[in-house]
PyMOL Python script that loads the backbone (N, CA, C, O; Angstrom):
from pymol import cmd

cmd.read_pdbstr("""\
ATOM      1  N   MET A   1      93.695  96.124 121.698  1.00  0.00           N
ATOM      2  CA  MET A   1      93.682  96.130 120.242  1.00  0.00           C
ATOM      3  C   MET A   1      92.541  95.295 119.679  1.00  0.00           C
ATOM      4  O   MET A   1      92.520  95.034 118.476  1.00  0.00           O
ATOM      5  N   GLY A   2      91.592  94.867 120.506  1.00  0.00           N
ATOM      6  CA  GLY A   2      90.475  94.072 120.036  1.00  0.00           C
ATOM      7  C   GLY A   2      89.600  94.815 119.038  1.00  0.00           C
ATOM      8  O   GLY A   2      89.093  94.217 118.089  1.00  0.00           O
ATOM      9  N   ILE A   3      89.420  96.117 119.249  1.00  0.00           N
ATOM     10  CA  ILE A   3      88.605  96.919 118.333  1.00  0.00           C
ATOM     11  C   ILE A   3      89.249  96.956 116.959  1.00  0.00           C
ATOM     12  O   ILE A   3      88.558  96.849 115.946  1.00  0.00           O
ATOM     13  N   TYR A   4      90.560  97.106 116.914  1.00  0.00           N
ATOM     14  CA  TYR A   4      91.244  97.193 115.628  1.00  0.00           C
ATOM     15  C   TYR A   4      91.250  95.852 114.900  1.00  0.00           C
ATOM     16  O   TYR A   4      91.163  95.814 113.673  1.00  0.00           O
ATOM     17  N   ASP A   5      91.353  94.752 115.646  1.00  0.00           N
ATOM     18  CA  ASP A   5      91.288  93.436 115.012  1.00  0.00           C
ATOM     19  C   ASP A   5      89.913  93.210 114.391  1.00  0.00           C
ATOM     20  O   ASP A   5      89.802  92.686 113.283  1.00  0.00           O
ATOM     21  N   LYS A   6      88.865  93.609 115.115  1.00  0.00           N
ATOM     22  CA  LYS A   6      87.508  93.485 114.585  1.00  0.00           C
ATOM     23  C   LYS A   6      87.338  94.384 113.363  1.00  0.00           C
ATOM     24  O   LYS A   6      86.734  93.983 112.368  1.00  0.00           O
ATOM     25  N   TRP A   7      87.874  95.604 113.444  1.00  0.00           N
ATOM     26  CA  TRP A   7      87.801  96.545 112.335  1.00  0.00           C
ATOM     27  C   TRP A   7      88.523  95.980 111.113  1.00  0.00           C
ATOM     28  O   TRP A   7      88.007  96.047 109.997  1.00  0.00           O
ATOM     29  N   LYS A   8      89.725  95.420 111.327  1.00  0.00           N
ATOM     30  CA  LYS A   8      90.513  94.873 110.214  1.00  0.00           C
ATOM     31  C   LYS A   8      89.760  93.716 109.545  1.00  0.00           C
ATOM     32  O   LYS A   8      89.730  93.626 108.317  1.00  0.00           O
ATOM     33  N   LYS A   9      89.158  92.839 110.339  1.00  0.00           N
ATOM     34  CA  LYS A   9      88.407  91.716 109.779  1.00  0.00           C
ATOM     35  C   LYS A   9      87.216  92.221 108.971  1.00  0.00           C
ATOM     36  O   LYS A   9      86.923  91.702 107.894  1.00  0.00           O
ATOM     37  N   ASP A  10      86.534  93.229 109.494  1.00  0.00           N
ATOM     38  CA  ASP A  10      85.388  93.819 108.794  1.00  0.00           C
ATOM     39  C   ASP A  10      85.827  94.464 107.477  1.00  0.00           C
ATOM     40  O   ASP A  10      85.167  94.299 106.451  1.00  0.00           O
ATOM     41  N   ILE A  11      86.933  95.194 107.509  1.00  0.00           N
ATOM     42  CA  ILE A  11      87.446  95.857 106.305  1.00  0.00           C
ATOM     43  C   ILE A  11      87.845  94.828 105.254  1.00  0.00           C
ATOM     44  O   ILE A  11      87.525  94.985 104.075  1.00  0.00           O
ATOM     45  N   GLU A  12      88.545  93.772 105.681  1.00  0.00           N
ATOM     46  CA  GLU A  12      88.960  92.752 104.724  1.00  0.00           C
ATOM     47  C   GLU A  12      87.763  92.054 104.086  1.00  0.00           C
ATOM     48  O   GLU A  12      87.799  91.723 102.900  1.00  0.00           O
ATOM     49  N   SER A  13      86.707  91.829 104.857  1.00  0.00           N
ATOM     50  CA  SER A  13      85.528  91.192 104.265  1.00  0.00           C
ATOM     51  C   SER A  13      84.852  92.130 103.264  1.00  0.00           C
ATOM     52  O   SER A  13      84.361  91.675 102.231  1.00  0.00           O
ATOM     53  N   LYS A  14      84.821  93.433 103.558  1.00  0.00           N
ATOM     54  CA  LYS A  14      84.232  94.395 102.626  1.00  0.00           C
ATOM     55  C   LYS A  14      85.072  94.494 101.358  1.00  0.00           C
ATOM     56  O   LYS A  14      84.525  94.594 100.260  1.00  0.00           O
ATOM     57  N   ILE A  15      86.385  94.468 101.499  1.00  0.00           N
ATOM     58  CA  ILE A  15      87.261  94.546 100.324  1.00  0.00           C
ATOM     59  C   ILE A  15      87.156  93.273  99.501  1.00  0.00           C
ATOM     60  O   ILE A  15      87.186  93.329  98.272  1.00  0.00           O
ATOM     61  N   ASP A  16      87.032  92.123 100.164  1.00  0.00           N
ATOM     62  CA  ASP A  16      86.839  90.869  99.430  1.00  0.00           C
ATOM     63  C   ASP A  16      85.565  90.920  98.598  1.00  0.00           C
ATOM     64  O   ASP A  16      85.558  90.505  97.439  1.00  0.00           O
ATOM     65  N   ARG A  17      84.493  91.425  99.186  1.00  0.00           N
ATOM     66  CA  ARG A  17      83.241  91.553  98.434  1.00  0.00           C
ATOM     67  C   ARG A  17      83.386  92.556  97.297  1.00  0.00           C
ATOM     68  O   ARG A  17      82.848  92.352  96.208  1.00  0.00           O
ATOM     69  N   TYR A  18      84.104  93.626  97.550  1.00  0.00           N
ATOM     70  CA  TYR A  18      84.282  94.677  96.546  1.00  0.00           C
ATOM     71  C   TYR A  18      85.125  94.188  95.376  1.00  0.00           C
ATOM     72  O   TYR A  18      84.842  94.534  94.229  1.00  0.00           O
ATOM     73  N   THR A  19      86.153  93.391  95.643  1.00  0.00           N
ATOM     74  CA  THR A  19      87.067  92.942  94.596  1.00  0.00           C
ATOM     75  C   THR A  19      86.703  91.575  94.036  1.00  0.00           C
ATOM     76  O   THR A  19      87.440  91.033  93.213  1.00  0.00           O
ATOM     77  N   LYS A  20      85.597  91.017  94.458  1.00  0.00           N
ATOM     78  CA  LYS A  20      85.212  89.695  93.977  1.00  0.00           C
ATOM     79  C   LYS A  20      85.057  89.678  92.462  1.00  0.00           C
ATOM     80  O   LYS A  20      85.519  88.751  91.796  1.00  0.00           O
ATOM     81  N   ASP A  21      84.406  90.703  91.918  1.00  0.00           N
ATOM     82  CA  ASP A  21      84.186  90.776  90.484  1.00  0.00           C
ATOM     83  C   ASP A  21      85.236  91.611  89.772  1.00  0.00           C
ATOM     84  O   ASP A  21      85.367  91.532  88.551  1.00  0.00           O
ATOM     85  N   GLU A  22      85.987  92.411  90.524  1.00  0.00           N
ATOM     86  CA  GLU A  22      86.988  93.276  89.926  1.00  0.00           C
ATOM     87  C   GLU A  22      88.384  92.804  90.323  1.00  0.00           C
ATOM     88  O   GLU A  22      88.629  92.487  91.487  1.00  0.00           O
ATOM     89  N   LYS A  23      89.281  92.757  89.371  1.00  0.00           N
ATOM     90  CA  LYS A  23      90.646  92.319  89.659  1.00  0.00           C
ATOM     91  C   LYS A  23      91.531  93.480  90.092  1.00  0.00           C
ATOM     92  O   LYS A  23      92.540  93.267  90.764  1.00  0.00           O
ATOM     93  N   ILE A  24      91.171  94.696  89.719  1.00  0.00           N
ATOM     94  CA  ILE A  24      91.976  95.861  90.061  1.00  0.00           C
ATOM     95  C   ILE A  24      91.498  96.421  91.395  1.00  0.00           C
ATOM     96  O   ILE A  24      90.301  96.615  91.606  1.00  0.00           O
ATOM     97  N   LYS A  25      92.435  96.675  92.281  1.00  0.00           N
ATOM     98  CA  LYS A  25      92.086  97.167  93.603  1.00  0.00           C
ATOM     99  C   LYS A  25      92.795  98.497  93.871  1.00  0.00           C
ATOM    100  O   LYS A  25      93.438  98.663  94.908  1.00  0.00           O
ATOM    101  N   GLU A  26      92.679  99.422  92.955  1.00  0.00           N
ATOM    102  CA  GLU A  26      93.322 100.726  93.103  1.00  0.00           C
ATOM    103  C   GLU A  26      92.573 101.620  94.078  1.00  0.00           C
ATOM    104  O   GLU A  26      93.173 102.474  94.730  1.00  0.00           O
ATOM    105  N   LYS A  27      91.273 101.426  94.178  1.00  0.00           N
ATOM    106  CA  LYS A  27      90.465 102.227  95.080  1.00  0.00           C
ATOM    107  C   LYS A  27      89.759 101.307  96.058  1.00  0.00           C
ATOM    108  O   LYS A  27      89.476 100.152  95.741  1.00  0.00           O
ATOM    109  N   ILE A  28      89.477 101.817  97.238  1.00  0.00           N
ATOM    110  CA  ILE A  28      88.703 101.046  98.192  1.00  0.00           C
ATOM    111  C   ILE A  28      87.322 101.673  98.277  1.00  0.00           C
ATOM    112  O   ILE A  28      87.171 102.861  97.990  1.00  0.00           O
ATOM    113  N   PRO A  29      86.334 100.921  98.657  1.00  0.00           N
ATOM    114  CA  PRO A  29      84.986 101.480  98.742  1.00  0.00           C
ATOM    115  C   PRO A  29      84.935 102.666  99.706  1.00  0.00           C
ATOM    116  O   PRO A  29      85.693 102.715 100.674  1.00  0.00           O
ATOM    117  N   ALA A  30      84.061 103.601  99.445  1.00  0.00           N
ATOM    118  CA  ALA A  30      83.952 104.794 100.277  1.00  0.00           C
ATOM    119  C   ALA A  30      83.595 104.458 101.716  1.00  0.00           C
ATOM    120  O   ALA A  30      83.916 105.224 102.625  1.00  0.00           O
ATOM    121  N   ILE A  31      82.944 103.338 101.936  1.00  0.00           N
ATOM    122  CA  ILE A  31      82.513 102.958 103.267  1.00  0.00           C
ATOM    123  C   ILE A  31      83.699 102.683 104.200  1.00  0.00           C
ATOM    124  O   ILE A  31      83.542 102.745 105.419  1.00  0.00           O
ATOM    125  N   VAL A  32      84.875 102.381 103.652  1.00  0.00           N
ATOM    126  CA  VAL A  32      86.034 102.081 104.484  1.00  0.00           C
ATOM    127  C   VAL A  32      86.981 103.260 104.651  1.00  0.00           C
ATOM    128  O   VAL A  32      88.069 103.081 105.199  1.00  0.00           O
ATOM    129  N   LYS A  33      86.627 104.420 104.214  1.00  0.00           N
ATOM    130  CA  LYS A  33      87.540 105.550 104.280  1.00  0.00           C
ATOM    131  C   LYS A  33      87.486 106.301 105.609  1.00  0.00           C
ATOM    132  O   LYS A  33      88.233 107.262 105.790  1.00  0.00           O
ATOM    133  N   ARG A  34      86.638 105.897 106.531  1.00  0.00           N
ATOM    134  CA  ARG A  34      86.555 106.550 107.839  1.00  0.00           C
ATOM    135  C   ARG A  34      87.510 105.848 108.806  1.00  0.00           C
ATOM    136  O   ARG A  34      87.458 104.629 108.963  1.00  0.00           O
ATOM    137  N   CYS A  35      88.371 106.619 109.445  1.00  0.00           N
ATOM    138  CA  CYS A  35      89.368 106.081 110.374  1.00  0.00           C
ATOM    139  C   CYS A  35      88.696 105.555 111.641  1.00  0.00           C
ATOM    140  O   CYS A  35      87.853 106.241 112.220  1.00  0.00           O
ATOM    141  N   PRO A  36      89.062 104.335 112.084  1.00  0.00           N
ATOM    142  CA  PRO A  36      88.446 103.798 113.302  1.00  0.00           C
ATOM    143  C   PRO A  36      88.981 104.452 114.578  1.00  0.00           C
ATOM    144  O   PRO A  36      88.361 104.362 115.637  1.00  0.00           O
ATOM    145  N   LYS A  37      90.125 105.104 114.469  1.00  0.00           N
ATOM    146  CA  LYS A  37      90.735 105.716 115.655  1.00  0.00           C
ATOM    147  C   LYS A  37      90.222 107.138 115.902  1.00  0.00           C
ATOM    148  O   LYS A  37      89.796 107.459 117.012  1.00  0.00           O
ATOM    149  N   CYS A  38      90.262 107.991 114.871  1.00  0.00           N
ATOM    150  CA  CYS A  38      89.856 109.388 115.051  1.00  0.00           C
ATOM    151  C   CYS A  38      88.512 109.693 114.395  1.00  0.00           C
ATOM    152  O   CYS A  38      87.970 110.784 114.572  1.00  0.00           O
ATOM    153  N   ASN A  39      87.972 108.739 113.640  1.00  0.00           N
ATOM    154  CA  ASN A  39      86.658 108.847 112.992  1.00  0.00           C
ATOM    155  C   ASN A  39      86.600 109.940 111.919  1.00  0.00           C
ATOM    156  O   ASN A  39      85.512 110.393 111.562  1.00  0.00           O
ATOM    157  N   ASN A  40      87.750 110.363 111.404  1.00  0.00           N
ATOM    158  CA  ASN A  40      87.796 111.332 110.308  1.00  0.00           C
ATOM    159  C   ASN A  40      87.797 110.598 108.972  1.00  0.00           C
ATOM    160  O   ASN A  40      88.094 109.405 108.910  1.00  0.00           O
ATOM    161  N   LEU A  41      87.468 111.308 107.919  1.00  0.00           N
ATOM    162  CA  LEU A  41      87.493 110.732 106.566  1.00  0.00           C
ATOM    163  C   LEU A  41      88.870 110.948 105.937  1.00  0.00           C
ATOM    164  O   LEU A  41      88.975 111.509 104.847  1.00  0.00           O
ATOM    165  N   THR A  42      89.907 110.510 106.613  1.00  0.00           N
ATOM    166  CA  THR A  42      91.268 110.791 106.167  1.00  0.00           C
ATOM    167  C   THR A  42      92.080 109.529 105.910  1.00  0.00           C
ATOM    168  O   THR A  42      93.310 109.589 105.912  1.00  0.00           O
ATOM    169  N   LEU A  43      91.436 108.397 105.691  1.00  0.00           N
ATOM    170  CA  LEU A  43      92.178 107.176 105.397  1.00  0.00           C
ATOM    171  C   LEU A  43      92.670 107.189 103.960  1.00  0.00           C
ATOM    172  O   LEU A  43      91.955 107.585 103.040  1.00  0.00           O
ATOM    173  N   GLN A  44      93.904 106.748 103.792  1.00  0.00           N
ATOM    174  CA  GLN A  44      94.504 106.596 102.467  1.00  0.00           C
ATOM    175  C   GLN A  44      94.856 105.128 102.300  1.00  0.00           C
ATOM    176  O   GLN A  44      95.068 104.420 103.285  1.00  0.00           O
ATOM    177  N   PHE A  45      94.920 104.667 101.053  1.00  0.00           N
ATOM    178  CA  PHE A  45      95.192 103.265 100.772  1.00  0.00           C
ATOM    179  C   PHE A  45      96.297 103.149  99.738  1.00  0.00           C
ATOM    180  O   PHE A  45      96.260 103.808  98.699  1.00  0.00           O
ATOM    181  N   ASP A  46      97.282 102.304 100.028  1.00  0.00           N
ATOM    182  CA  ASP A  46      98.353 102.013  99.085  1.00  0.00           C
ATOM    183  C   ASP A  46      98.123 100.599  98.553  1.00  0.00           C
ATOM    184  O   ASP A  46      98.367  99.633  99.276  1.00  0.00           O
ATOM    185  N   PRO A  47      97.656 100.450  97.303  1.00  0.00           N
ATOM    186  CA  PRO A  47      97.307  99.122  96.790  1.00  0.00           C
ATOM    187  C   PRO A  47      98.505  98.195  96.593  1.00  0.00           C
ATOM    188  O   PRO A  47      98.333  96.976  96.572  1.00  0.00           O
ATOM    189  N   LYS A  48      99.698  98.737  96.450  1.00  0.00           N
ATOM    190  CA  LYS A  48     100.877  97.891  96.230  1.00  0.00           C
ATOM    191  C   LYS A  48     101.287  97.163  97.506  1.00  0.00           C
ATOM    192  O   LYS A  48     101.701  96.005  97.453  1.00  0.00           O
ATOM    193  N   THR A  49     101.177  97.825  98.639  1.00  0.00           N
ATOM    194  CA  THR A  49     101.600  97.225  99.901  1.00  0.00           C
ATOM    195  C   THR A  49     100.432  96.752 100.759  1.00  0.00           C
ATOM    196  O   THR A  49     100.631  95.996 101.709  1.00  0.00           O
ATOM    197  N   GLY A  50      99.215  97.189 100.435  1.00  0.00           N
ATOM    198  CA  GLY A  50      98.059  96.837 101.244  1.00  0.00           C
ATOM    199  C   GLY A  50      97.986  97.644 102.524  1.00  0.00           C
ATOM    200  O   GLY A  50      97.361  97.216 103.494  1.00  0.00           O
ATOM    201  N   ARG A  51      98.613  98.795 102.537  1.00  0.00           N
ATOM    202  CA  ARG A  51      98.687  99.644 103.729  1.00  0.00           C
ATOM    203  C   ARG A  51      97.532 100.644 103.741  1.00  0.00           C
ATOM    204  O   ARG A  51      97.304 101.360 102.766  1.00  0.00           O
ATOM    205  N   ILE A  52      96.819 100.679 104.847  1.00  0.00           N
ATOM    206  CA  ILE A  52      95.792 101.688 105.076  1.00  0.00           C
ATOM    207  C   ILE A  52      96.313 102.574 106.192  1.00  0.00           C
ATOM    208  O   ILE A  52      96.686 102.075 107.253  1.00  0.00           O
ATOM    209  N   TYR A  53      96.344 103.878 105.971  1.00  0.00           N
ATOM    210  CA  TYR A  53      96.857 104.785 106.990  1.00  0.00           C
ATOM    211  C   TYR A  53      96.034 106.063 107.036  1.00  0.00           C
ATOM    212  O   TYR A  53      95.443 106.482 106.040  1.00  0.00           O
ATOM    213  N   CYS A  54      96.012 106.666 108.203  1.00  0.00           N
ATOM    214  CA  CYS A  54      95.261 107.901 108.420  1.00  0.00           C
ATOM    215  C   CYS A  54      96.235 109.069 108.386  1.00  0.00           C
ATOM    216  O   CYS A  54      97.254 109.057 109.077  1.00  0.00           O
ATOM    217  N   THR A  55      95.923 110.069 107.588  1.00  0.00           N
ATOM    218  CA  THR A  55      96.790 111.240 107.487  1.00  0.00           C
ATOM    219  C   THR A  55      96.565 112.211 108.640  1.00  0.00           C
ATOM    220  O   THR A  55      97.331 113.158 108.815  1.00  0.00           O
ATOM    221  N   SER A  56      95.530 111.981 109.415  1.00  0.00           N
ATOM    222  CA  SER A  56      95.224 112.880 110.518  1.00  0.00           C
ATOM    223  C   SER A  56      95.862 112.425 111.834  1.00  0.00           C
ATOM    224  O   SER A  56      96.560 113.199 112.489  1.00  0.00           O
ATOM    225  N   CYS A  57      95.620 111.168 112.218  1.00  0.00           N
ATOM    226  CA  CYS A  57      96.089 110.707 113.536  1.00  0.00           C
ATOM    227  C   CYS A  57      97.253 109.724 113.470  1.00  0.00           C
ATOM    228  O   CYS A  57      97.862 109.428 114.498  1.00  0.00           O
ATOM    229  N   GLY A  58      97.577 109.210 112.278  1.00  0.00           N
ATOM    230  CA  GLY A  58      98.700 108.289 112.145  1.00  0.00           C
ATOM    231  C   GLY A  58      98.326 106.822 112.265  1.00  0.00           C
ATOM    232  O   GLY A  58      99.215 105.970 112.276  1.00  0.00           O
ATOM    233  N   PHE A  59      97.053 106.500 112.353  1.00  0.00           N
ATOM    234  CA  PHE A  59      96.609 105.101 112.399  1.00  0.00           C
ATOM    235  C   PHE A  59      97.125 104.381 111.156  1.00  0.00           C
ATOM    236  O   PHE A  59      97.100 104.927 110.053  1.00  0.00           O
ATOM    237  N   GLU A  60      97.594 103.141 111.352  1.00  0.00           N
ATOM    238  CA  GLU A  60      98.138 102.367 110.232  1.00  0.00           C
ATOM    239  C   GLU A  60      97.759 100.907 110.405  1.00  0.00           C
ATOM    240  O   GLU A  60      97.826 100.364 111.507  1.00  0.00           O
ATOM    241  N   GLU A  61      97.365 100.282 109.319  1.00  0.00           N
ATOM    242  CA  GLU A  61      97.017  98.872 109.323  1.00  0.00           C
ATOM    243  C   GLU A  61      97.361  98.293 107.961  1.00  0.00           C
ATOM    244  O   GLU A  61      97.242  98.969 106.939  1.00  0.00           O
ATOM    245  N   PHE A  62      97.790  97.037 107.954  1.00  0.00           N
ATOM    246  CA  PHE A  62      98.094  96.358 106.705  1.00  0.00           C
ATOM    247  C   PHE A  62      97.047  95.274 106.483  1.00  0.00           C
ATOM    248  O   PHE A  62      96.685  94.548 107.409  1.00  0.00           O
ATOM    249  N   ILE A  63      96.565  95.172 105.247  1.00  0.00           N
ATOM    250  CA  ILE A  63      95.586  94.156 104.890  1.00  0.00           C
ATOM    251  C   ILE A  63      96.158  93.303 103.768  1.00  0.00           C
ATOM    252  O   ILE A  63      97.132  93.678 103.116  1.00  0.00           O
ATOM    253  N   LYS A  64      95.543  92.162 103.558  1.00  0.00           N
ATOM    254  CA  LYS A  64      96.023  91.286 102.493  1.00  0.00           C
ATOM    255  C   LYS A  64      95.776  91.933 101.139  1.00  0.00           C
ATOM    256  O   LYS A  64      94.834  92.708 100.971  1.00  0.00           O
ATOM    257  N   THR A  65      96.622  91.611 100.185  1.00  0.00           N
ATOM    258  CA  THR A  65      96.479  92.166  98.846  1.00  0.00           C
ATOM    259  C   THR A  65      96.012  91.076  97.892  1.00  0.00           C
ATOM    260  O   THR A  65      96.319  89.899  98.080  1.00  0.00           O
ATOM    261  N   VAL A  66      95.279  91.472  96.883  1.00  0.00           N
ATOM    262  CA  VAL A  66      94.789  90.544  95.864  1.00  0.00           C
ATOM    263  C   VAL A  66      95.678  90.670  94.650  1.00  0.00           C
ATOM    264  O   VAL A  66      95.917  91.773  94.160  1.00  0.00           O
ATOM    265  N   LYS A  67      96.167  89.550  94.165  1.00  0.00           N
ATOM    266  CA  LYS A  67      97.059  89.576  93.003  1.00  0.00           C
ATOM    267  C   LYS A  67      96.310  89.197  91.756  1.00  0.00           C
ATOM    268  O   LYS A  67      96.893  89.162  90.672  1.00  0.00           O
TER     269      LYS A  67
END
""", "prot")
cmd.dss("prot")
cmd.show_as("cartoon", "prot")
cmd.util.cbc("prot")
cmd.orient("prot")
């Protein structure tokens, strides 16, 4: 799971940069929409729970949420 831990850290840093000036986090940057497991553009994001999941392969990861 080392690849996914590195991916999660990278995603969280990109989201931190993206939300630094914006308080609303309804959308994630397009750069993070590619699934690290199947490499498809099928990632979905739930801003209430901080859940990122792939509709194609079932990959799921939770990230911190900004309040």
